[in-house]
C-alpha positions in Angstrom: -301.3 29.2 -77.4 -298.7 27.3 -79.5 -295.1 27.9 -78.7 -292.9 28.7 -81.7 -290.0 26.3 -82.3 -286.6 27.6 -81.3 -284.0 28.5 -83.9 -282.0 25.4 -82.9 -284.9 23.1 -83.6 -285.6 24.8 -87.0 -281.9 24.4 -87.9 -281.9 20.7 -87.0 -285.2 20.1 -88.9 -283.8 21.8 -92.0 -280.5 19.9 -92.0 -282.2 16.6 -91.3 -284.7 17.2 -94.1 -281.9 18.0 -96.6 -279.8 15.0 -95.5 -282.8 12.7 -95.9 -283.8 14.2 -99.3 -280.3 13.7 -100.5 -280.4 10.1 -99.5 -283.6 9.6 -101.4 -282.2 11.3 -104.5 -279.0 9.2 -104.3 -281.1 6.0 -104.1 -283.0 7.2 -107.1 -279.7 7.6 -109.0 -279.9 11.4 -109.0 -276.3 11.8 -107.9 -275.9 15.6 -108.8 -279.2 16.3 -107.0 -278.1 14.4 -103.9 -274.8 16.2 -103.8 -276.5 19.5 -104.1 -278.9 18.7 -101.3 -276.1 17.5 -99.0 -274.1 20.6 -99.9 -277.1 22.7 -98.9 -277.3 20.8 -95.6 -273.7 21.5 -95.0 -274.0 25.2 -95.8 -277.2 25.5 -93.7 -275.2 24.4 -90.6 -272.0 26.2 -91.6 -273.5 29.7 -91.7 -274.8 29.8 -88.2 -271.7 27.9 -86.9 -269.5 30.7 -88.4 -271.7 33.3 -86.6 -271.4 31.4 -83.3 -267.6 31.2 -83.6 -267.2 34.9 -84.5 -269.4 35.9 -81.5 -267.2 33.7 -79.3 -264.0 35.1 -80.7 -265.3 38.7 -80.2 -266.0 37.8 -76.6 -262.5 36.4 -76.2 -263.6 32.7 -76.2 -262.9 29.8 -78.5 -263.7 26.2 -78.2 -265.5 23.2 -79.7 -267.4 25.1 -82.4 -264.2 26.1 -84.2 -263.5 22.5 -85.2 -267.1 22.1 -86.4 -266.6 25.1 -88.7 -263.3 23.8 -90.0 -264.8 20.4 -90.7 -267.9 21.7 -92.4 -265.8 24.1 -94.6 -263.3 21.4 -95.4 -265.9 19.0 -96.7 -267.3 21.7 -98.9 -263.9 22.6 -100.2 -263.0 19.1 -101.3 -266.5 18.1 -102.4 -267.3 15.6 -99.6 -270.9 16.8 -99.3 -272.3 13.6 -97.7 -269.7 13.8 -94.9 -270.5 17.5 -94.5 -274.2 16.8 -94.2 -273.6 14.1 -91.6 -271.5 16.5 -89.6 -274.1 19.2 -90.0 -276.8 17.0 -88.6 -274.6 16.2 -85.6 -273.7 19.9 -85.0 -277.4 20.9 -85.2 -278.4 18.0 -82.8 -275.7 19.1 -80.3 -277.0 22.7 -80.5 -280.5 21.6 -79.7 -279.4 19.5 -76.7 -277.1 22.2 -75.5 -279.9 24.8 -75.7 -282.2 22.5 -73.7 -279.5 21.9 -71.1 -278.0 25.4 -70.8 -280.6 28.1 -71.1 -278.4 30.8 -69.6 -280.9 33.5 -68.7 -280.2 36.7 -66.8 -281.1 36.4 -63.1 -284.7 37.5 -62.8 -285.1 39.9 -59.9 -288.8 40.5 -60.5 -289.7 38.8 -57.2 -287.7 41.3 -55.2 -289.5 44.1 -56.9 -292.9 42.5 -56.6 -292.4 42.1 -52.8 -291.6 45.8 -52.4 -294.7 47.6 -51.3 -296.3 49.8 -54.0 -298.5 51.8 -51.6 -298.3 53.2 -48.1 -300.8 54.4 -45.5 -300.1 58.0 -44.5 -301.8 60.0 -41.7 -303.4 63.0 -43.2 -302.4 65.1 -40.2 -299.8 64.5 -37.6 -302.1 62.8 -35.2 -302.3 59.1 -34.3 -306.1 59.3 -34.3 -306.3 60.9 -37.7 -307.7 59.1 -40.7 -305.3 57.5 -43.2 -304.8 58.0 -46.9 -303.3 55.4 -49.2 -300.6 56.8 -51.4 -297.9 55.5 -53.8 -294.8 54.5 -51.8 -292.7 56.9 -54.0 -294.7 59.8 -52.5 -293.5 59.0 -48.9 -290.9 61.5 -47.7 -288.8 61.8 -44.6 -290.9 63.0 -41.7 -294.2 61.6 -43.0 -296.2 59.6 -40.4 -297.2 56.2 -41.9 -299.2 53.3 -40.6 -298.2 49.7 -41.2 -301.0 47.2 -40.8 -300.6 43.6 -39.4 -298.7 41.4 -41.9 -297.7 44.3 -44.1 -294.1 45.0 -45.2 -292.6 48.2 -43.9 -292.3 50.4 -47.1 -289.5 52.7 -46.1 -286.9 53.1 -43.4 -288.5 54.7 -40.4 -288.6 55.4 -36.7 -291.2 53.6 -34.5 -293.4 56.2 -32.9 -294.3 54.1 -29.9 -293.6 50.4 -30.1 -294.2 47.5 -32.4 -293.3 43.9 -33.1 -291.5 43.1 -36.3 -290.5 39.9 -38.2 -287.0 40.9 -39.4 -286.0 37.4 -40.6 -286.1 38.5 -44.3 -283.2 40.9 -43.7 -281.4 39.7 -40.6 -282.0 36.0 -40.5 -283.3 36.3 -36.9 -286.3 34.0 -36.7 -287.9 35.5 -33.6 -289.9 38.7 -33.8 -288.2 41.8 -32.4 -289.9 44.5 -30.2 -289.0 48.0 -31.4 -289.7 50.8 -29.0 -289.0 54.2 -30.5 -286.0 53.0 -32.5 -285.4 52.6 -36.2 -287.0 50.0 -38.3 -285.8 49.1 -41.8 -287.9 48.7 -45.0 -288.5 45.1 -46.0 -289.4 43.8 -42.5 -292.9 42.6 -41.7 -295.2 43.9 -39.0 -295.7 40.9 -36.8 -298.0 42.6 -34.3 -300.8 45.1 -34.2 -301.0 48.1 -36.5 -298.0 50.5 -35.8 -297.3 54.1 -36.5 -293.9 55.0 -38.0 -292.1 58.2 -38.8 -290.4 57.9 -42.3 -286.7 58.6 -42.2 -286.0 58.0 -45.9 -287.6 57.8 -49.2 -288.4 54.4 -50.8 -285.4 54.8 -53.2 -283.0 55.6 -50.3 -284.3 52.8 -48.0 -282.7 49.5 -47.1 -284.9 47.3 -49.3 -284.1 49.2 -52.4 -280.4 48.8 -51.5 -280.9 45.0 -51.4 -282.4 45.0 -54.8 -279.5 47.1 -56.2 -277.0 44.7 -54.6 -278.7 41.7 -56.3 -278.7 43.5 -59.6 -275.1 44.5 -59.4 -274.1 40.9 -58.4 -276.0 39.4 -61.2 -274.6 41.8 -63.7 -271.0 41.3 -62.6 -271.1 37.5 -62.5 -268.9 36.2 -65.3 -270.4 33.6 -67.7 -269.4 30.0 -67.0 -267.3 28.3 -69.6 -268.8 25.2 -71.1 -267.1 21.9 -70.2 -267.0 21.1 -73.9 -265.0 24.3 -74.6 -262.6 23.6 -71.8 -261.8 20.2 -73.3 -261.6 21.7 -76.8 -258.9 24.1 -75.7 -256.3 21.3 -76.1 -258.3 19.1 -78.5 -258.5 21.8 -81.2 -254.7 22.4 -81.5 -254.1 18.6 -81.6 -256.6 18.1 -84.4 -255.2 21.0 -86.4 -251.6 19.7 -85.9 -252.5 16.2 -87.1 -254.4 17.6 -90.1 -251.6 19.9 -91.2 -249.0 17.1 -90.8 -251.2 14.7 -92.8 -251.5 17.3 -95.7 -247.8 18.2 -95.6 -246.5 14.6 -95.5 -248.9 13.2 -98.0 -249.5 16.2 -100.2 -253.2 15.3 -100.3 -255.6 18.0 -98.9 -258.3 15.3 -98.7 -256.4 13.6 -95.9 -256.5 16.9 -93.9 -260.2 17.1 -94.5 -260.6 13.5 -93.4 -258.7 14.3 -90.2 -261.0 17.3 -89.5 -264.1 15.2 -90.2 -263.0 12.5 -87.7 -262.0 15.3 -85.3 -265.4 16.9 -85.4 -266.1 17.4 -81.7 -269.4 15.6 -81.6 -268.5 13.7 -78.4 -268.2 17.2 -76.9 -271.2 18.7 -78.8 -273.5 15.7 -78.0 -272.2 13.7 -75.0 -271.7 16.6 -72.7 -275.2 18.1 -73.3 -276.7 14.7 -73.0 -275.1 14.0 -69.7 -276.0 17.5 -68.4 -279.6 17.2 -69.6 -279.8 13.7 -67.9 -278.4 15.1 -64.7 -280.9 18.0 -64.8 -283.7 15.5 -65.2 -282.3 13.3 -62.4 -282.0 16.4 -60.2 -285.6 17.5 -61.0 -286.9 14.1 -59.9 -285.0 14.6 -56.6 -286.8 17.8 -55.9 -284.2 20.3 -57.2 -284.8 22.5 -60.3 -281.6 23.8 -62.0 -282.1 26.8 -64.2 -279.5 25.8 -66.8 -276.8 23.3 -67.6 -274.0 25.6 -66.8 -275.2 25.8 -63.2 -275.2 22.0 -63.0 -271.7 21.9 -64.4 -270.5 24.5 -61.8 -272.2 22.7 -58.9 -270.2 19.6 -59.8 -267.0 21.6 -59.2 -268.0 23.5 -56.0 -265.4 23.2 -53.2 -266.7 25.9 -50.8 -270.3 26.2 -49.6 -271.7 29.1 -47.6 -275.0 28.5 -45.9 -277.6 30.8 -44.3 -278.9 29.8 -40.9 -282.5 30.7 -40.4 -284.8 28.7 -42.6 -281.9 26.9 -44.2 -280.2 24.7 -41.6 -282.8 25.6 -39.0 -286.6 25.2 -39.3 -287.1 29.0 -39.8 -289.8 29.4 -37.2 -289.7 29.5 -33.4 -290.7 26.3 -31.6 -291.3 25.5 -27.9 -288.3 23.4 -26.8 -289.2 23.1 -23.1 -292.2 23.8 -20.7 -291.3 24.8 -17.2 -294.1 25.3 -14.6 -294.7 25.4 -10.9 -295.2 22.1 -9.1 -298.9 22.7 -8.7 -299.5 23.0 -12.5 -299.0 20.4 -15.1 -297.6 20.8 -18.6 -300.9 19.9 -20.2 -302.7 22.5 -18.0 -300.4 25.4 -18.9 -300.3 24.4 -22.5 -304.1 24.4 -22.6 -304.7 27.8 -21.0 -301.8 29.4 -23.0 -303.2 28.0 -26.2 -306.6 29.3 -25.4 -305.4 32.9 -25.1 -302.9 32.6 -28.0 -305.6 31.4 -30.3 -306.7 35.0 -30.6 -303.2 36.4 -31.1 -301.4 37.3 -34.4 -298.0 37.3 -32.7 -295.4 35.0 -34.3 -294.6 33.3 -30.9 -298.3 32.5 -30.5 -298.0 30.0 -33.4 -295.2 28.3 -31.5 -297.4 27.9 -28.4 -300.3 26.6 -30.5 -298.1 24.1 -32.3 -296.7 22.8 -29.0 -300.2 22.3 -27.6 -301.4 20.6 -30.8 -298.3 18.3 -30.9 -298.9 17.3 -27.2 -302.5 16.6 -28.0 -303.8 19.3 -25.6 -306.9 21.2 -26.8 -306.9 25.0 -26.2 -308.9 26.0 -23.2 -311.9 28.3 -23.6 -310.8 31.9 -23.3 -312.9 35.1 -23.1 -312.3 38.8 -23.4 -308.9 38.3 -25.1 -306.9 41.4 -26.0 -303.4 42.2 -27.2 -301.1 44.3 -25.2 -298.3 45.6 -27.4 -294.9 44.6 -26.0 -296.4 42.3 -23.3 -298.5 39.7 -25.2 -302.1 38.5 -25.1 -304.3 38.5 -22.1 -307.8 36.9 -21.5 -310.0 35.2 -18.9 -309.7 31.4 -18.6 -311.8 29.5 -16.0 -312.0 32.6 -13.9 -308.3 33.4 -14.0 -306.7 36.4 -15.9 -304.2 34.6 -18.0 -301.4 36.6 -19.8 -299.0 34.9 -22.3 -295.9 36.9 -23.4 -293.2 39.0 -21.8 -292.8 39.5 -18.0 -292.0 43.0 -16.9 -292.4 42.7 -13.2 -290.3 41.0 -10.5 -289.9 37.2 -10.8 -290.5 34.7 -8.0 -287.5 32.6 -6.9 -288.4 29.6 -9.1 -288.6 31.7 -12.2 -285.1 33.3 -11.8 -283.6 29.9 -12.7 -285.9 29.8 -15.8 -284.5 33.1 -17.0 -281.0 31.8 -16.5 -281.8 28.6 -18.4 -283.2 30.6 -21.2 -280.0 32.6 -21.5 -277.9 29.4 -21.4 -280.1 27.7 -24.0 -280.0 30.8 -26.2 -283.8 30.6 -26.1 -286.5 33.2 -25.7 -288.8 32.9 -22.6 -292.6 33.2 -23.0 -294.2 33.6 -19.6 -297.7 32.3 -18.6 -299.2 34.4 -15.8 -302.3 33.6 -13.9 -303.7 36.7 -12.1 -300.3 38.4 -12.6 -298.4 35.6 -11.0 -296.0 33.5 -13.2 -297.1 29.9 -13.3 -295.2 28.6 -16.3 -292.6 29.5 -18.9 -292.0 28.2 -22.5 -288.5 28.2 -23.8 -288.7 29.0 -27.5 -286.1 28.9 -30.2 -285.5 28.1 -33.8 -284.5 24.5 -33.9 -282.0 22.7 -36.2 -283.6 20.8 -39.0 -283.6 17.1 -38.3 -281.8 16.4 -41.6 -279.2 19.2 -41.3 -276.4 17.1 -39.7 -276.9 14.2 -42.1 -276.9 16.6 -45.0 -273.6 18.1 -43.9 -272.0 14.6 -43.6 -273.2 13.8 -47.1 -271.8 17.0 -48.4 -268.4 16.2 -46.9 -268.5 12.7 -48.4 -269.3 14.3 -51.8 -266.1 16.3 -51.6 -267.1 19.6 -50.2 -263.9 21.0 -48.7 -265.2 24.0 -46.7 -268.7 24.6 -45.4 -269.3 28.0 -43.7 -272.3 29.5 -41.9 -273.1 33.0 -43.2 -275.9 34.6 -41.3 -277.4 37.8 -40.0 -278.3 36.2 -36.7 -276.5 36.8 -33.4 -273.0 35.5 -32.8 -274.0 33.2 -30.0 -276.8 31.5 -31.9 -274.7 31.2 -35.1 -271.7 29.7 -33.2 -273.9 27.1 -31.5 -275.5 26.0 -34.7 -272.1 25.8 -36.5 -270.6 23.8 -33.7 -273.5 21.3 -33.6 -273.1 20.8 -37.3 -269.3 20.7 -37.3 -269.0 23.5 -39.8 -265.6 25.0 -40.8 -266.4 28.6 -39.9 -269.1 31.1 -39.0 -269.7 34.7 -39.9 -272.6 36.2 -37.9 -274.5 39.5 -37.8 -273.8 39.9 -41.6 -275.7 42.5 -43.5 -276.5 41.7 -47.2 -273.5 43.7 -48.4 -271.2 41.8 -46.0 -272.6 38.4 -47.3 -272.0 39.4 -50.9 -268.5 40.7 -50.1 -267.5 37.4 -48.4 -269.0 35.3 -51.2 -267.3 37.4 -53.9 -263.9 37.1 -52.2 -264.2 33.4 -51.8 -265.3 33.0 -55.4 -262.1 34.5 -56.5 -260.2 31.7 -54.6 -262.3 28.7 -55.5 -265.6 27.6 -56.9 -268.2 28.7 -54.3 -271.9 28.0 -53.8 -274.3 29.9 -51.5 -277.5 28.3 -50.1 -280.2 30.4 -48.5 -283.8 31.3 -48.4 -284.3 34.9 -47.4 -284.4 38.2 -49.1 -281.1 39.1 -47.5 -279.6 36.1 -49.2 -280.6 37.1 -52.7 -277.5 39.3 -53.4 -275.1 36.6 -52.2 -277.0 33.9 -54.2 -276.6 36.0 -57.3 -272.9 36.7 -56.6 -271.9 33.1 -55.9 -270.6 30.9 -58.7 -273.9 29.0 -58.1 -276.7 30.1 -55.8 -279.1 27.5 -54.3 -282.4 28.6 -52.8 -285.0 26.8 -50.7 -288.1 27.6 -52.6 -290.9 26.0 -50.5 -291.2 28.4 -47.6 -288.3 30.6 -48.6 -288.4 34.0 -50.2 -289.4 34.1 -53.9 -286.7 36.7 -54.4 -284.1 34.2 -53.2 -285.4 31.6 -55.7 -285.3 34.1 -58.5 -281.8 35.1 -57.8 -280.5 31.6 -57.5 -279.3 29.1 -60.1 -280.9 26.1 -58.5 -284.1 25.9 -56.4 -285.0 23.2 -53.9 -288.7 22.9 -54.5 -289.7 21.3 -51.2 -288.8 22.1 -47.6 -285.9 19.6 -47.3 -282.3 20.6 -46.8 -281.1 17.1 -47.7 -282.1 17.9 -51.3 -278.9 20.1 -51.2 -276.8 16.9 -50.7 -278.8 15.2 -53.4 -278.1 18.0 -55.8 -274.3 18.0 -55.1 -274.1 14.2 -55.4 -276.0 14.3 -58.7 -274.0 17.2 -60.1 -270.7 15.5 -59.1 -271.7 12.3 -60.8 -273.1 14.0 -63.9 -269.8 15.9 -64.3 -267.8 12.7 -63.9 -269.9 11.1 -66.6 -269.7 14.1 -68.9 -265.9 14.3 -68.5 -265.6 10.5 -69.0 -267.8 10.5 -72.1 -265.9 13.5 -73.6 -262.6 11.9 -72.7 -263.6 8.6 -74.2 -264.9 10.3 -77.4 -261.9 12.5 -77.8 -259.5 9.6 -77.3 -261.3 7.5 -79.9 -261.4 10.6 -82.2 -257.6 10.9 -81.9 -257.2 7.3 -83.0 -259.5 7.9 -85.9 -257.6 11.1 -86.8 -254.4 9.1 -86.9 -256.0 6.5 -89.2 -257.4 9.3 -91.4 -254.0 10.9 -91.6 -252.5 7.6 -92.7 -255.1 7.4 -95.5 -257.1 4.6 -93.9 -260.3 6.6 -93.4 -261.7 8.7 -96.2 -264.0 11.6 -95.2 -267.3 9.7 -95.5 -266.0 6.7 -93.6 -264.5 9.1 -91.1 -267.9 10.6 -90.5 -269.5 7.2 -90.1 -266.7 6.2 -87.6 -267.5 9.4 -85.7 -271.1 8.3 -85.6 -270.1 5.1 -83.9 -268.0 7.0 -81.4 -271.0 9.2 -80.7 -273.2 6.2 -80.0 -270.7 4.9 -77.5 -270.2 8.2 -75.6 -273.9 9.1 -75.6 -274.7 5.7 -74.2 -272.3 6.4 -71.4 -273.6 9.9 -70.9 -277.2 8.6 -70.6 -276.2 6.9 -67.3 -276.7 10.4 -65.8 -280.4 9.7 -65.9 -280.0 7.1 -63.2 -277.7 6.8 -60.2 -277.4 5.7 -56.6 -278.4 8.9 -54.8 -280.0 8.5 -51.4 -281.9 5.3 -52.3 -281.8 4.3 -48.6 -284.3 7.0 -47.8 -286.7 5.7 -50.4 -286.5 2.2 -49.1 -287.1 3.3 -45.5 -290.4 2.2 -43.7 -292.1 5.6 -44.1 -295.2 4.8 -42.2 -293.3 3.6 -39.1 -291.0 6.6 -39.3 -293.8 9.1 -39.5 -295.6 7.3 -36.6 -292.7 7.4 -34.2 -291.7 10.9 -35.2 -295.3 12.1 -34.4 -295.1 10.2 -31.1 -291.9 12.1 -30.2 -294.0 15.3 -30.4 -296.8 14.0 -28.2 -294.4 12.9 -25.5 -293.3 16.5 -24.7 -295.5 16.6 -21.5 -294.0 13.3 -20.3 -290.4 14.4 -20.9 -291.1 17.8 -19.3 -292.6 16.1 -16.2 -289.2 14.4 -15.6 -287.3 17.7 -15.5 -290.1 19.4 -13.5 -289.9 16.6 -10.9 -286.2 16.9 -10.6 -286.4 20.7 -10.2 -289.2 20.3 -7.6 -286.8 18.3 -5.4 -284.4 21.2 -5.3 -286.0 22.6 -2.2 -286.3 19.3 -0.4 -289.3 17.0 -0.2 -292.9 18.0 0.4 -296.3 17.1 -1.0 -295.8 19.1 -4.2 -292.4 17.5 -5.0 -293.8 14.1 -4.1 -296.7 14.5 -6.4 -294.4 15.7 -9.2 -292.1 12.7 -8.9 -295.0 10.2 -8.9 -296.6 11.9 -11.9 -293.3 11.7 -13.8 -293.0 8.0 -13.0 -296.6 7.4 -14.1 -296.0 9.1 -17.4 -292.7 7.3 -18.0 -294.3 3.9 -17.4 -297.6 4.6 -19.2 -296.3 6.5 -22.2 -292.5 6.6 -22.7 -291.6 3.0 -22.0 -294.3 1.6 -24.4 -293.1 4.0 -27.0 -289.5 2.8 -26.6 -290.6 -0.9 -26.5 -292.5 -0.4 -29.8 -289.5 1.2 -31.4 -287.3 -1.7 -30.3 -289.7 -4.4 -31.6 -291.1 -2.7 -34.7 -289.0 0.2 -36.0 -285.4 -1.0 -35.4 -285.9 -4.4 -37.1 -287.4 -2.6 -40.1 -284.4 -0.3 -40.2 -281.9 -3.0 -40.0 -282.2 -3.9 -43.7 -282.0 -0.3 -44.7 -278.9 0.5 -42.5 -276.9 -2.7 -43.2 -277.9 -5.0 -40.4 -278.9 -5.1 -36.7 -275.6 -3.8 -35.5 -276.5 -0.4 -36.9 -279.1 0.1 -34.1 -277.1 -1.4 -31.3 -276.2 1.9 -29.6 -279.8 3.1 -29.7 -281.0 -0.2 -28.2 -278.5 0.3 -25.4 -280.0 3.7 -24.7 -283.4 2.0 -24.6 -282.0 -0.3 -21.9 -280.6 2.6 -20.0 -283.9 4.5 -20.0 -285.7 1.4 -18.7 -283.0 0.9 -16.0 -283.4 4.4 -14.7 -287.2 4.1 -14.7 -287.0 0.9 -12.7 -284.6 2.6 -10.3 -287.2 5.5 -9.9 -289.9 2.9 -9.3 -287.9 1.2 -6.5 -287.5 4.5 -4.8 -291.2 5.1 -4.8 -292.0 1.6 -3.6 -289.7 2.0 -0.6 -291.6 5.2 0.3 -295.2 4.6 -0.7 -296.6 7.5 1.4 -294.0 10.2 0.9 -290.4 10.7 -0.2 -287.9 10.5 2.6 -285.1 13.2 2.9 -282.3 10.6 2.4 -283.8 9.7 -1.0 -283.8 13.2 -2.5 -280.2 13.4 -3.8 -280.4 10.0 -5.6 -283.8 10.7 -6.9 -282.7 14.0 -8.4 -279.7 12.3 -9.9 -281.9 9.6 -11.4 -284.4 12.1 -12.8 -281.7 14.4 -14.2 -280.0 11.4 -15.7 -283.3 10.3 -17.3 -283.8 13.8 -18.7 -280.4 13.9 -20.3 -280.6 10.4 -21.7 -284.1 11.1 -23.1 -283.0 14.3 -24.7 -279.9 12.7 -26.3 -281.8 9.6 -27.4 -284.7 11.5 -29.0 -282.2 13.9 -30.8 -280.2 10.9 -32.1 -283.3 9.1 -33.4 -284.6 12.3 -35.1 -281.3 12.9 -36.8 -280.2 9.4 -37.7 -283.5 7.6 -38.4 -286.5 9.9 -38.9 -284.7 11.8 -41.7 -284.6 8.6 -43.7 -288.3 8.9 -44.6 -289.7 10.7 -47.5 
């Protein structure tokens, strides 16, 4: 279907046609016809320009369009129709560019409404075994018993009849699923377990999710329109131009001089250069993976001083990941990953995905599991190689070795997923939502771009939020925030300074709408957040946020410089016109020359040095070594496991664990580090400015190798079994290796692997 041209395009086409027709008539010697055509072009632009100005004045605004109206009217009054037609063409062109760059639409909340369930499953009688009926969600009333199937959104606020597992990240920011036993559950969360029966405690209209929608609507409605950069400059340019025009008329007694001043004062550098720069910046930003909904948003992003960021899914990966595997000395990491993955392959639990991803990354195939079933609140259980394997929560007493695991989980702020064989714990996975690899680099780039304050604004727990904020060096943290608390903070901060909000969840949508500019991660984030925001990061990379800020800052600088250059030259032209040196037609042509200069400068916004280092990085090598980091999890785990095994003294199991760790270090870790040293680091030297940039990482390679050699000397001295006097130094060596490896891998992932596309 053909799209109808916009009113701005029709206006430009009409003015251009009349201007060209007048030129043809003039060339043919038909001077009266040419004047009439040029006068028609002038009036064609004057009429809508007057309407625009009146609309602005009624809204309490005035700016660049006022000068355009005065110039157009002045040329008609003194009969300078060619000058008027030229000005009309420039005004119409500016309007087309501005419409393309600043399509200021109301924030579309349709995604919020689309996600809200339209139906619910209600028990026909108050019996868990009774059949269900599907009804409109509006028919659900307090006290009704409803069923939420796996993966469905809870339609109304309710009470869990027995127990269920829910993904509440959309409302709270908490990445890990939550077990609810008999307590309340809010609408908008997702059933992450088996089908669950709920007792409705509110209607759909009175539930939490409807409240989130209302908050977003109110925030969008109350957000004030953003003043155009051109209008802000015109605030002082307009009085100056009028003053010069009046003085020229009074001192010379010639009204034509005043018109000449107004012609040269036509704010075409504002009407053209600023939209050109903004449009160029939007195009540049789009190529960098960020879509800006209008030019006003880009202008605002260029002035942001405070940034509020959500945690889960924004600065963290947004999904739980296995960060450590702890097991008894008689089991290996590969073994427990295999049997756990075999059982979890049949589970729909969110944490099952974390276990499967860990096994896949380590190159461990899932073991064959039979008779797998899901036990609500405890996890999945099945038969693997004759053992009854359960993966999930542990409810019984813990053996001595596992008590320390529980403590480590609390200290690491991680959830513990237990692996039991015949009801005996044999391993534990520490699971948590990890920081994005590129989060720290992004924060540093935002600081360098001029961001004065960066705050974490999240619904997650205080401990988790504080740890993330401290690792990233943020200026503040507000945790356990409900959507209304987020919107309140953003609104207060917006009154103090230009404030942006970045997030990806449904609970972020109201704050995104309330901020001066909202930025949503649109790849895996909530569509509601993307619809409520002014800019959307289209892929799953937080470093695009830094790209967007850098581009917006540079675009605004170019727009201001272009407008400043143009207005400065226009002032000089106005003075010449006031002195009688520039008649109206020549003034219009001089203004055209000024326009060419400032537009050329504004077009620089289409290019610019934003994160080119990432594009020059050796992507294949970076991907290869990043993947190897994942496959080395069993080797790294074996080091910590061997150190822990020595805690109770020597023995066959501890001796085997230490020798296994040494074997994995020499066969897998050291070749990986050597390949990085000889292949990756030289390739990065040119990207990072020379070989000195990787010196500290090379020193860590040397320290890892030194500690492995030390471990090898210990084992050579005791080829049969570890001696008691070796235990203390062996533990120190192994724990040292564990710490250095953890730090080294984290540094590489943050400093180097984020350079790849």
